[in-house]
C-alpha positions as CSV (number, residue, x, y, z in Angstrom):
1,Q,-0.2,-0.1,-0.1
2,V,1.1,3.6,-0.9
3,Q,2.2,5.6,2.2
4,L,1.5,9.2,2.1
5,V,2.9,11.9,4.4
6,E,1.6,15.4,4.6
7,S,3.6,18.4,6.0
8,G,3.4,22.4,6.0
9,G,0.4,22.9,7.9
10,G,0.4,25.5,10.8
11,S,-1.3,28.5,12.2
12,V,-1.7,31.7,10.2
13,Q,-4.0,35.0,10.0
14,A,-6.7,35.5,7.4
15,G,-5.2,36.5,4.1
16,D,-2.0,34.5,4.5
17,S,-0.9,31.8,2.5
18,L,0.7,28.2,3.1
19,R,1.6,25.4,1.2
20,L,1.0,21.5,2.0
21,S,3.3,18.8,0.8
22,C,2.1,15.1,0.2
23,A,5.1,12.8,-0.3
24,A,4.4,9.2,-1.5
25,S,6.1,6.1,-0.9
26,G,4.7,4.8,-4.4
27,G,2.9,5.5,-7.1
28,T,-0.9,6.5,-7.3
29,Y,-2.7,7.8,-10.5
30,F,-4.8,10.3,-8.9
31,R,-3.8,12.5,-5.9
32,G,-6.5,14.5,-3.9
33,W,-6.6,16.8,-1.0
34,F,-9.5,16.6,1.4
35,R,-10.1,18.5,4.6
36,Q,-12.3,18.1,8.1
37,A,-13.3,20.9,9.8
38,P,-14.2,20.9,13.6
39,G,-17.7,19.1,13.9
40,K,-18.0,18.7,10.1
41,E,-17.7,16.0,7.6
42,R,-14.6,15.5,5.8
43,E,-15.2,17.2,2.4
44,F,-13.1,17.3,-0.9
45,V,-10.5,20.0,-1.5
46,A,-8.6,19.4,-4.8
47,L,-7.4,16.4,-7.0
48,I,-4.9,16.1,-9.7
49,D,-4.4,13.6,-12.4
50,W,-0.6,12.1,-11.9
51,S,-0.1,11.6,-15.6
52,T,-1.9,14.4,-17.2
53,G,-2.0,16.9,-14.8
54,T,-5.6,17.5,-15.0
55,T,-7.1,19.4,-11.8
56,H,-10.4,19.7,-10.1
57,Y,-11.4,22.2,-7.4
58,A,-14.2,22.5,-4.9
59,E,-16.0,25.6,-5.4
60,S,-15.0,27.0,-2.2
61,V,-11.4,27.0,-3.0
62,E,-11.8,27.7,-6.7
63,G,-9.2,30.8,-7.6
64,R,-7.3,30.6,-4.3
65,F,-5.9,27.1,-4.0
66,T,-3.7,25.3,-6.4
67,I,-2.9,21.7,-6.5
68,S,0.6,20.6,-8.3
69,K,3.2,18.1,-8.5
70,D,6.9,17.4,-8.8
71,N,7.3,13.8,-10.7
72,A,10.7,13.7,-9.5
73,K,9.7,13.7,-5.8
74,N,6.5,12.0,-6.2
75,T,5.1,14.7,-3.9
76,V,1.8,16.9,-4.7
77,F,1.5,20.5,-3.1
78,L,-1.6,22.4,-2.3
79,Q,-0.7,26.1,-2.5
80,M,-3.5,27.8,-0.1
81,N,-3.7,31.8,-0.8
82,R,-5.8,34.0,0.6
83,L,-6.9,31.9,3.7
84,K,-10.1,32.2,5.4
85,S,-11.1,31.2,9.0
86,E,-13.5,28.9,7.4
87,D,-10.3,27.1,5.8
88,T,-9.6,26.0,9.4
89,A,-9.3,22.2,9.2
90,V,-7.3,18.9,9.4
91,Y,-6.0,18.5,5.7
92,Y,-5.5,14.9,4.3
93,C,-3.7,13.8,1.4
94,A,-5.1,10.7,-0.6
95,G,-4.5,8.5,-3.3
96,S,-6.6,6.6,-5.8
97,S,-6.6,4.5,-8.8
98,R,-9.8,6.6,-10.0
99,Y,-10.5,10.1,-11.0
100,S,-13.0,10.9,-8.4
101,L,-14.1,13.2,-5.9
102,L,-15.5,10.5,-3.8
103,Q,-13.6,9.7,-0.3
104,T,-14.6,6.2,-1.0
105,M,-12.6,5.9,-4.0
106,Y,-9.3,6.6,-2.5
107,T,-7.5,3.9,-0.7
108,S,-4.3,5.6,0.6
109,W,-4.7,8.3,3.0
110,G,-2.1,10.3,5.2
111,Q,-2.3,11.1,8.9
112,G,-3.5,14.6,8.2
113,T,-1.9,18.1,9.2
114,Q,-3.8,21.0,10.8
115,V,-4.3,24.5,9.1
116,T,-5.6,27.1,11.4
117,V,-6.6,30.4,10.1
118,S,-7.4,33.3,12.6
119,A,-9.7,35.9,11.8
């Protein structure tokens, strides 16, 4: 099974930026970011097709977040700009063999990294 390790979380002010990283021990065709805010269900954030670079974003982050990849390092990034307090959550990296927004399609998950945005 692919091992995924996230890093880059932290505490920032609203309007600031953060970049999350997700390093993988093996290959996955599709890599996604999900997040879970306190008291809420985990939700889709962004997705990238490892082979084509095709991306997809949740409406709530479109235009502010950018998902990208470094093939040589087998690492996916989530650049988060103009952060808002409602972006506060634990962010998870996940891997799948399918291009999907559904969590159930993801078989590999990282441990999560906390992002806290203060208003």
